[in-house]
Residue frames as a rotation matrix with the C-alpha (Angstrom) as fourth column:
UNK 1
0.569 0.823 0.000 0.00
0.823 -0.569 0.000 0.00
0.000 0.000 -1.000 0.00
UNK 2
0.317 -0.553 -0.771 2.90
0.229 -0.744 0.628 2.36
-0.920 -0.375 -0.109 0.73
UNK 3
-0.709 -0.616 0.342 4.14
0.436 -0.003 0.900 1.95
-0.554 0.787 0.271 -2.82
UNK 4
-0.026 0.788 0.615 0.70
0.984 -0.089 0.156 2.96
0.178 0.609 -0.773 -4.14
UNK 5
0.784 0.254 -0.566 0.84
0.430 -0.880 0.202 6.25
-0.446 -0.402 -0.800 -2.26
UNK 6
-0.089 -0.921 -0.380 4.39
0.092 -0.387 0.917 6.86
-0.992 0.047 0.119 -3.41
UNK 7
-0.646 -0.123 0.753 3.56
0.719 0.231 0.655 6.06
-0.254 0.965 -0.061 -7.02
UNK 8
0.351 0.905 0.241 0.55
0.935 -0.351 -0.042 8.36
0.046 0.240 -0.970 -6.87
UNK 9
0.935 0.063 -0.349 2.66
0.142 -0.968 0.206 11.35
-0.324 -0.243 -0.914 -5.89
UNK 10
0.160 -0.985 -0.056 6.31
0.320 -0.002 0.948 10.74
-0.934 -0.170 0.314 -6.82
UNK 11
-0.120 -0.244 0.962 6.09
0.977 0.144 0.159 11.08
-0.177 0.959 0.221 -10.57
UNK 12
0.437 0.363 0.823 4.81
0.588 -0.808 0.044 14.64
0.681 0.464 -0.567 -10.32
UNK 13
0.823 -0.132 -0.552 6.77
0.459 -0.418 0.784 15.75
-0.334 -0.899 -0.283 -7.27
UNK 14
0.725 -0.606 0.327 9.23
-0.101 -0.563 -0.821 18.50
0.681 0.562 -0.469 -8.14
UNK 15
-0.174 -0.848 -0.500 12.65
0.721 0.236 -0.651 18.67
0.671 -0.474 0.570 -6.55
UNK 16
0.460 0.292 -0.839 12.61
0.837 -0.459 0.299 20.59
-0.297 -0.839 -0.455 -3.30
UNK 17
0.656 -0.192 0.730 13.37
0.271 -0.842 -0.466 24.28
0.704 0.503 -0.501 -3.71
UNK 18
-0.138 -0.806 -0.575 16.68
0.956 0.043 -0.290 25.02
0.258 -0.590 0.765 -2.03
UNK 19
0.606 0.385 -0.696 16.34
0.617 -0.780 0.106 28.19
-0.502 -0.494 -0.710 0.04
UNK 20
0.750 -0.235 0.618 17.45
0.467 -0.475 -0.746 31.15
0.469 0.848 -0.247 -2.07
UNK 21
0.791 -0.464 0.398 19.62
-0.588 -0.756 0.288 32.62
0.167 -0.462 -0.871 0.69
UNK 22
0.446 -0.654 0.611 21.88
-0.187 0.600 0.778 29.55
-0.875 -0.461 0.145 0.74
UNK 23
0.325 -0.455 -0.829 24.66
-0.945 -0.128 -0.300 29.02
0.030 0.881 -0.471 -1.77
UNK 24
0.947 -0.041 0.320 25.42
0.026 0.998 0.052 25.49
-0.322 -0.041 0.946 -2.90
UNK 25
0.192 -0.947 -0.257 29.17
-0.901 -0.274 0.336 24.98
-0.389 0.167 -0.906 -3.00
UNK 26
0.545 0.031 -0.838 30.54
-0.643 0.657 -0.394 22.36
0.538 0.753 0.379 -5.35
UNK 27
-0.413 -0.801 -0.433 32.83
-0.235 0.553 -0.800 20.96
0.880 -0.228 -0.416 -2.63
UNK 28
-0.770 0.193 0.608 30.29
-0.628 -0.063 -0.776 20.78
-0.111 -0.979 0.169 0.23
UNK 29
-0.806 0.525 -0.272 27.96
0.392 0.819 0.419 17.78
0.443 0.231 -0.866 0.73
UNK 30
-0.729 0.654 0.204 24.29
-0.648 -0.561 -0.516 18.46
-0.223 -0.508 0.832 1.51
UNK 31
-0.782 0.619 0.074 20.87
0.603 0.722 0.340 16.87
0.157 0.311 -0.937 1.53
UNK 32
-0.712 0.694 0.107 17.32
-0.694 -0.674 -0.253 18.11
-0.104 -0.254 0.962 1.39
UNK 33
-0.884 0.445 -0.145 14.15
0.418 0.890 0.184 16.19
0.211 0.102 -0.972 2.03
UNK 34
-0.399 0.875 0.273 10.41
-0.840 -0.468 0.274 16.53
0.368 -0.120 0.922 2.07
UNK 35
-0.972 0.169 -0.165 8.51
0.221 0.899 -0.378 14.20
0.085 -0.404 -0.911 4.41
UNK 36
-0.441 0.896 0.054 4.76
-0.745 -0.399 0.535 13.87
0.500 0.196 0.843 3.91
UNK 37
-0.923 0.289 0.253 2.30
0.045 0.735 -0.676 12.08
-0.382 -0.613 -0.692 6.20
UNK 38
-0.564 0.764 -0.313 -0.95
-0.615 -0.134 0.777 10.87
0.552 0.631 0.545 4.61
UNK 39
-0.342 0.522 0.781 -3.98
-0.712 0.398 -0.578 9.38
-0.613 -0.754 0.235 6.31
UNK 40
-0.599 0.111 0.793 -5.84
0.269 0.961 0.069 6.30
-0.754 0.255 -0.606 5.11
UNK 41
0.547 0.829 0.117 -8.03
0.463 -0.184 -0.867 8.46
-0.697 0.528 -0.485 2.84
UNK 42
0.096 -0.616 0.782 -5.01
0.979 -0.085 -0.187 9.97
0.181 0.783 0.595 1.07
UNK 43
0.872 0.236 0.429 -5.34
0.174 -0.968 0.179 13.35
0.457 -0.082 -0.885 2.79
UNK 44
-0.141 -0.984 0.112 -2.09
0.346 -0.155 -0.925 15.08
0.927 -0.092 0.362 3.67
UNK 45
0.764 0.379 -0.522 -1.74
0.588 -0.075 0.805 15.45
0.266 -0.922 -0.280 7.45
UNK 46
0.639 -0.597 -0.484 1.71
-0.025 -0.646 0.763 17.05
-0.769 -0.475 -0.428 7.51
UNK 47
0.757 -0.526 0.387 4.55
0.498 0.080 -0.864 18.15
0.424 0.846 0.323 5.23
UNK 48
0.732 -0.603 -0.318 8.05
0.048 -0.420 0.906 18.87
-0.680 -0.678 -0.279 6.56
UNK 49
0.823 -0.545 0.164 11.02
0.117 -0.121 -0.986 20.29
0.557 0.830 -0.036 4.64
UNK 50
0.749 -0.653 -0.110 14.62
0.106 -0.046 0.993 19.93
-0.654 -0.756 0.035 5.78
UNK 51
0.785 -0.613 0.090 17.82
-0.023 -0.174 -0.985 21.29
0.619 0.771 -0.150 4.24
UNK 52
0.572 -0.558 -0.601 21.06
0.802 0.534 0.267 20.14
0.172 -0.635 0.754 5.87
UNK 53
-0.486 -0.828 0.279 22.85
0.752 -0.559 -0.348 23.48
0.444 0.040 0.895 5.41
UNK 54
0.130 0.630 0.766 20.04
-0.073 -0.764 0.641 25.45
0.989 -0.140 -0.053 7.05
UNK 55
-0.859 -0.469 0.208 20.37
-0.189 -0.089 -0.978 26.46
0.477 -0.879 -0.012 10.70
UNK 56
-0.338 0.825 0.452 16.64
-0.933 -0.355 -0.050 26.05
0.120 -0.439 0.891 11.36
UNK 57
-0.816 0.058 0.576 16.19
-0.134 0.949 -0.285 22.28
-0.563 -0.310 -0.766 11.04
UNK 58
-0.693 0.620 0.368 12.96
0.704 0.473 0.529 20.78
0.154 0.626 -0.765 9.73
UNK 59
-0.806 0.488 -0.334 10.20
-0.351 -0.850 -0.394 23.28
-0.476 -0.200 0.856 8.93
UNK 60
0.148 0.908 0.392 6.63
0.290 0.340 -0.895 23.01
-0.946 0.246 -0.213 7.72
UNK 61
-0.535 -0.251 0.806 6.45
0.831 0.014 0.556 23.03
-0.150 0.968 0.201 3.93
UNK 62
-0.792 0.352 -0.499 5.24
-0.349 -0.931 -0.104 26.25
-0.501 0.092 0.860 2.38
UNK 63
0.120 0.988 0.097 1.76
-0.405 0.138 -0.904 26.14
-0.907 0.069 0.416 0.83
UNK 64
0.456 0.028 -0.889 3.00
-0.890 0.027 -0.456 25.62
0.011 0.999 0.037 -2.76
UNK 65
-0.615 -0.744 -0.261 5.43
-0.718 0.666 -0.204 22.85
0.326 0.062 -0.943 -1.80
UNK 66
-0.664 0.426 0.614 2.78
-0.282 0.618 -0.734 21.05
-0.692 -0.661 -0.291 0.28
UNK 67
0.414 0.876 -0.247 0.30
-0.550 0.025 -0.835 21.23
-0.726 0.481 0.492 -2.62
UNK 68
0.157 -0.419 -0.894 2.90
-0.965 0.130 -0.230 19.85
0.212 0.899 -0.384 -5.07
UNK 69
-0.822 -0.520 -0.233 3.31
-0.451 0.843 -0.292 16.61
0.348 -0.135 -0.928 -3.09
UNK 70
-0.169 0.855 0.489 -0.34
-0.840 0.135 -0.526 15.79
-0.516 -0.500 0.696 -2.55
UNK 71
-0.561 -0.001 0.828 -1.70
0.151 0.983 0.104 12.36
-0.814 0.183 -0.551 -3.47
UNK 72
-0.593 0.361 -0.720 -3.15
-0.805 -0.305 0.510 11.79
-0.035 0.881 0.471 -6.91
UNK 73
0.333 0.880 -0.338 -6.23
-0.832 0.443 0.334 9.62
0.444 0.170 0.880 -6.37
UNK 74
-0.525 -0.546 -0.653 -4.63
-0.109 0.804 -0.585 7.34
0.844 -0.236 -0.481 -3.79
UNK 75
0.552 0.640 0.535 -6.37
-0.703 0.013 0.711 5.62
0.448 -0.768 0.458 -0.90
UNK 76
-0.519 -0.852 0.059 -4.48
-0.708 0.391 -0.588 3.81
0.478 -0.347 -0.807 1.80
UNK 77
-0.480 0.259 -0.838 -5.14
0.409 0.911 0.048 0.92
0.776 -0.320 -0.543 4.13
UNK 78
0.510 0.786 0.349 -7.88
-0.001 -0.405 0.914 1.63
0.860 -0.467 -0.206 6.71
UNK 79
0.997 0.003 -0.082 -6.52
0.082 -0.051 0.995 2.90
-0.001 -0.999 -0.051 10.02
UNK 80
0.295 -0.954 0.045 -2.97
0.862 0.286 0.419 3.40
-0.412 -0.085 0.907 8.77
UNK 81
0.758 -0.225 -0.612 -0.87
-0.322 -0.945 -0.051 6.54
-0.568 0.236 -0.789 8.20
UNK 82
0.597 -0.655 0.463 1.74
0.801 0.457 -0.386 6.48
0.041 0.601 0.798 5.44
UNK 83
0.653 -0.498 -0.571 4.87
-0.155 -0.826 0.542 8.56
-0.741 -0.266 -0.616 5.85
UNK 84
0.684 -0.388 0.617 6.82
0.729 0.339 -0.595 9.19
0.022 0.857 0.515 2.63
UNK 85
0.409 -0.638 -0.652 10.17
0.000 -0.715 0.699 10.94
-0.913 -0.286 -0.292 2.28
UNK 86
0.848 -0.223 0.482 11.61
0.489 -0.025 -0.872 12.38
0.206 0.975 0.088 -0.93
UNK 87
0.633 -0.691 -0.349 15.31
0.080 -0.390 0.917 13.11
-0.770 -0.609 -0.192 -0.57
UNK 88
0.819 -0.561 0.123 18.14
0.077 -0.105 -0.992 14.54
0.569 0.821 -0.043 -2.68
UNK 89
0.742 -0.661 -0.116 21.69
0.195 0.047 0.980 13.96
-0.642 -0.749 0.164 -1.46
UNK 90
0.855 -0.516 -0.050 24.67
-0.292 -0.399 -0.869 15.78
0.428 0.758 -0.492 -3.04
UNK 91
0.734 -0.668 0.120 28.06
0.297 0.475 0.828 14.09
-0.610 -0.573 0.547 -2.65
UNK 92
0.745 -0.514 -0.425 31.06
-0.667 -0.590 -0.455 16.02
-0.017 0.622 -0.783 -4.05
UNK 93
-0.273 -0.942 0.193 34.09
-0.877 0.326 0.353 14.10
-0.396 -0.073 -0.915 -5.27
UNK 94
-0.382 0.009 -0.924 34.25
-0.671 0.685 0.284 10.46
0.636 0.728 -0.256 -6.22
UNK 95
-0.987 0.068 -0.143 32.77
0.148 0.722 -0.676 8.94
0.057 -0.689 -0.723 -3.05
UNK 96
-0.339 0.940 0.032 29.05
-0.111 -0.074 0.991 8.19
0.934 0.332 0.130 -3.26
UNK 97
-0.978 0.179 0.111 26.98
-0.105 0.041 -0.994 8.83
-0.182 -0.983 -0.021 -0.12
UNK 98
-0.569 0.816 -0.102 23.59
0.195 0.254 0.947 7.21
0.799 0.519 -0.304 -0.62
UNK 99
-0.386 0.419 0.822 22.58
-0.850 -0.507 -0.141 7.91
0.358 -0.753 0.552 2.96
UNK 100
-0.961 0.104 -0.257 21.23
0.197 0.908 -0.369 5.42
0.195 -0.406 -0.893 5.44
UNK 101
-0.172 0.974 0.145 17.48
-0.086 -0.162 0.983 4.97
0.981 0.157 0.111 5.68
UNK 102
-0.317 0.160 0.935 15.87
-0.934 -0.226 -0.278 5.43
0.167 -0.961 0.221 9.07
UNK 103
-0.984 -0.042 0.175 15.20
-0.097 0.945 -0.314 2.15
-0.152 -0.326 -0.933 10.89
UNK 104
-0.347 0.902 0.256 11.91
0.354 0.379 -0.855 0.64
-0.868 -0.207 -0.451 9.74
UNK 105
0.244 0.418 -0.875 11.68
-0.624 -0.623 -0.472 2.61
-0.743 0.661 0.109 6.48
UNK 106
0.264 -0.049 0.963 11.42
0.566 0.816 -0.113 0.82
-0.781 0.575 0.243 3.16
UNK 107
-0.671 -0.533 -0.516 13.29
-0.178 -0.559 0.810 1.97
-0.720 0.635 0.280 0.04
UNK 108
0.406 0.886 0.224 10.72
0.163 0.171 -0.972 2.60
-0.899 0.430 -0.075 -2.69
UNK 109
0.825 -0.233 0.515 13.00
0.536 0.033 -0.843 4.00
0.180 0.972 0.152 -5.38
UNK 110
0.389 -0.765 -0.513 16.43
0.124 -0.508 0.852 5.45
-0.913 -0.395 -0.103 -5.93
UNK 111
0.859 -0.217 0.464 18.26
0.460 -0.074 -0.885 7.11
0.226 0.973 0.036 -8.78
UNK 112
0.313 -0.843 -0.438 21.98
0.440 -0.280 0.853 7.96
-0.842 -0.460 0.283 -8.80
UNK 113
0.963 -0.031 0.269 23.29
0.220 -0.488 -0.845 10.71
0.157 0.872 -0.463 -11.09
UNK 114
0.045 -0.982 -0.182 26.95
0.886 -0.045 0.461 11.43
-0.461 -0.182 0.868 -11.86
UNK 115
0.941 0.337 0.031 27.62
0.325 -0.875 -0.359 15.13
-0.093 0.348 -0.933 -12.40
UNK 116
-0.284 -0.957 0.064 30.50
0.957 -0.287 -0.044 17.26
0.060 0.049 0.997 -13.59
UNK 117
0.761 0.460 -0.459 30.53
0.536 -0.843 0.044 20.89
-0.366 -0.280 -0.888 -12.51
UNK 118
0.286 -0.663 0.692 32.43
0.768 -0.274 -0.580 23.40
0.574 0.696 0.431 -14.63
UNK 119
-0.655 -0.701 -0.282 34.43
0.737 -0.510 -0.444 26.43
0.167 -0.498 0.851 -13.46
UNK 120
-0.675 0.494 0.548 31.30
-0.298 -0.862 0.410 28.63
0.675 0.113 0.729 -13.74
UNK 121
-0.803 0.364 0.472 29.42
-0.419 0.217 -0.882 26.40
-0.423 -0.906 -0.021 -11.28
UNK 122
0.176 0.875 -0.451 27.12
-0.975 0.092 -0.202 24.95
-0.135 0.475 0.869 -13.95
UNK 123
0.304 -0.008 0.953 26.47
-0.108 0.993 0.043 21.27
-0.946 -0.116 0.301 -14.54
UNK 124
-0.358 -0.552 -0.753 28.69
-0.831 -0.180 0.527 20.36
-0.426 0.814 -0.394 -17.49
UNK 125
-0.470 0.259 -0.844 27.42
-0.474 0.733 0.489 16.81
0.745 0.629 -0.222 -17.84
UNK 126
-0.197 0.504 0.841 25.00
-0.891 0.266 -0.368 14.47
-0.410 -0.822 0.396 -16.15
UNK 127
-0.449 0.055 -0.892 24.60
-0.513 0.801 0.308 10.72
0.731 0.596 -0.332 -16.46
UNK 128
0.536 0.650 0.539 22.14
-0.842 0.365 0.397 8.40
0.062 -0.667 0.742 -14.73
UNK 129
-0.539 -0.834 -0.119 24.28
-0.797 0.551 -0.247 5.62
0.272 -0.038 -0.962 -13.24
UNK 130
-0.917 0.232 -0.324 21.64
0.303 0.934 -0.189 3.52
0.259 -0.272 -0.927 -11.54
UNK 131
-0.302 0.880 0.367 17.94
-0.849 -0.423 0.316 3.29
0.433 -0.217 0.875 -10.84
UNK 132
-0.906 0.115 -0.408 16.06
0.237 0.936 -0.262 0.95
0.351 -0.334 -0.875 -8.55
UNK 133
-0.712 0.694 -0.108 12.55
-0.002 -0.156 -0.988 0.51
-0.703 -0.703 0.112 -7.25
UNK 134
-0.239 0.766 0.596 9.08
0.853 0.459 -0.248 0.51
-0.464 0.449 -0.763 -8.71
UNK 135
0.818 0.547 0.180 8.84
0.570 -0.725 -0.387 4.19
-0.081 0.419 -0.904 -9.52
UNK 136
-0.191 -0.908 0.373 11.30
0.907 -0.309 -0.286 6.69
0.375 0.284 0.882 -10.91
UNK 137
-0.069 0.116 -0.991 11.76
0.630 -0.765 -0.134 10.00
-0.774 -0.633 -0.020 -9.12
UNK 138
0.839 0.450 0.304 10.75
0.523 -0.519 -0.676 13.03
-0.147 0.727 -0.671 -11.20
UNK 139
0.627 -0.698 -0.346 14.19
-0.533 -0.708 0.463 14.58
-0.568 -0.106 -0.816 -10.57
UNK 140
0.691 -0.430 0.582 16.55
0.648 0.725 -0.234 13.69
-0.321 0.539 0.779 -13.42
UNK 141
-0.334 -0.932 0.141 19.41
0.894 -0.265 0.362 15.19
-0.300 0.247 0.921 -15.46
UNK 142
-0.091 0.351 0.932 17.19
0.614 -0.717 0.330 17.92
0.784 0.602 -0.150 -16.91
UNK 143
0.894 0.439 0.086 16.41
0.184 -0.536 0.824 19.17
0.408 -0.721 -0.560 -13.39
UNK 144
0.495 -0.785 -0.374 19.99
0.731 0.143 0.667 18.65
-0.470 -0.603 0.644 -12.20
UNK 145
-0.304 -0.662 0.685 21.29
0.931 -0.359 0.067 20.89
0.202 0.658 0.725 -14.99
UNK 146
0.447 0.505 0.738 19.30
0.305 -0.862 0.405 23.80
0.841 0.044 -0.540 -13.54
UNK 147
0.774 -0.218 -0.595 21.39
0.601 -0.043 0.798 23.74
-0.199 -0.975 0.097 -10.34
UNK 148
0.548 -0.645 0.532 24.01
-0.083 -0.675 -0.733 26.46
0.832 0.357 -0.424 -9.85
UNK 149
0.694 -0.394 -0.603 27.05
0.720 0.412 0.559 25.99
0.028 -0.821 0.570 -7.61
UNK 150
0.821 -0.567 0.057 29.70
-0.570 -0.811 0.133 28.25
-0.029 -0.142 -0.989 -6.18
UNK 151
0.713 -0.664 -0.226 33.15
0.485 0.699 -0.526 27.04
0.507 0.266 0.820 -7.19
UNK 152
0.600 -0.554 -0.577 36.13
0.548 -0.241 0.801 27.66
-0.582 -0.797 0.159 -4.91
UNK 153
0.894 -0.291 -0.340 38.30
-0.415 -0.824 -0.386 30.57
-0.168 0.486 -0.858 -6.07
UNK 154
-0.005 -0.967 0.256 41.36
-0.710 0.183 0.680 28.33
-0.705 -0.178 -0.687 -5.64
UNK 155
0.443 0.217 0.870 40.10
0.323 0.867 -0.380 25.90
-0.837 0.449 0.313 -8.30
UNK 156
-0.660 -0.749 -0.059 42.33
0.172 -0.227 0.959 25.98
-0.732 0.622 0.278 -11.40
UNK 157
-0.080 0.621 -0.780 40.69
-0.769 -0.537 -0.348 27.64
-0.635 0.571 0.520 -14.42
UNK 158
-0.110 0.131 -0.985 39.12
-0.920 0.361 0.151 25.22
0.375 0.923 0.081 -16.89
UNK 159
-0.964 -0.242 -0.114 38.83
-0.180 0.902 -0.391 22.35
0.197 -0.357 -0.913 -14.41
UNK 160
0.052 0.992 -0.115 35.72
-0.540 0.125 0.832 20.38
0.840 0.019 0.542 -13.65
UNK 161
-0.700 -0.170 0.694 34.72
-0.693 0.395 -0.603 18.85
-0.171 -0.903 -0.394 -10.36
UNK 162
-0.549 0.492 -0.675 32.78
-0.083 0.772 0.630 15.63
0.832 0.402 -0.383 -10.02
UNK 163
-0.705 0.397 0.588 29.84
-0.669 -0.097 -0.737 14.80
-0.235 -0.913 0.334 -7.79
UNK 164
-0.808 0.555 -0.199 26.96
0.443 0.795 0.415 12.42
0.389 0.247 -0.888 -7.27
UNK 165
-0.549 0.762 0.343 23.29
-0.832 -0.535 -0.145 13.32
0.073 -0.365 0.928 -6.76
UNK 166
-0.918 0.296 -0.263 21.25
0.310 0.951 -0.009 10.53
0.247 -0.090 -0.965 -5.19
UNK 167
-0.457 0.861 0.225 17.46
-0.828 -0.504 0.248 10.89
0.327 -0.073 0.942 -5.32
UNK 168
-0.934 0.064 -0.353 15.61
0.184 0.930 -0.319 8.55
0.307 -0.362 -0.880 -2.98
UNK 169
-0.066 0.940 0.334 11.97
-0.782 -0.256 0.569 7.87
0.620 -0.223 0.752 -2.09
UNK 170
-0.733 -0.162 -0.661 11.36
0.219 0.863 -0.455 5.87
0.644 -0.478 -0.597 1.09
UNK 171
-0.242 0.699 0.673 8.76
-0.791 -0.544 0.280 5.49
0.562 -0.465 0.684 3.79
UNK 172
-0.957 0.057 -0.284 6.82
0.201 0.835 -0.512 3.43
0.208 -0.547 -0.811 6.28
UNK 173
-0.070 0.984 0.163 3.31
-0.144 -0.172 0.975 2.92
0.987 0.045 0.154 7.61
UNK 174
-0.977 -0.182 -0.108 2.00
0.080 0.158 -0.984 3.19
0.196 -0.971 -0.140 11.16
UNK 175
-0.270 0.927 -0.259 -1.33
0.919 0.328 0.218 2.68
0.287 -0.180 -0.941 12.90
UNK 176
-0.275 0.320 0.907 -3.51
-0.133 -0.947 0.293 5.72
0.952 -0.040 0.303 13.44
UNK 177
-0.940 -0.157 -0.304 -3.77
0.270 0.207 -0.940 6.27
0.210 -0.966 -0.152 17.18
């Protein structure tokens, strides 16, 4: 049943909007996630947004973000909440950090992108390295190429840095109290 909820909303879920006051550096790892709780009727009960470089921790989603991750004609199991998390994880360099799922959560889908970032901070190339799960996240190379990064001033001119972007959908179900 969890996969039905995820499938109903993941395909149309946009990538989280990184706060505009934060600069993404090409050499700094980060993650951002949206966690949505849905009741057994498919109604959204909560939406939380978290960006690892923010000092504020998890916050309620803004109205537009919450509306963008609503279910699309999904109904869950009677008496059960479904909690779904959509996460992007940026890993600079050649070491992939897929992140560890919280205990009890089930991986529903994952996509790993390999990126090169040019001296201007733009994505020079993007390649999907791996996908898994029943549904593909809506975030792909087209969306990744819209990202802009700050490149260290000490970086030699004309060089490219490498990074991985891992997009994961996971979740769990729990009884309604």
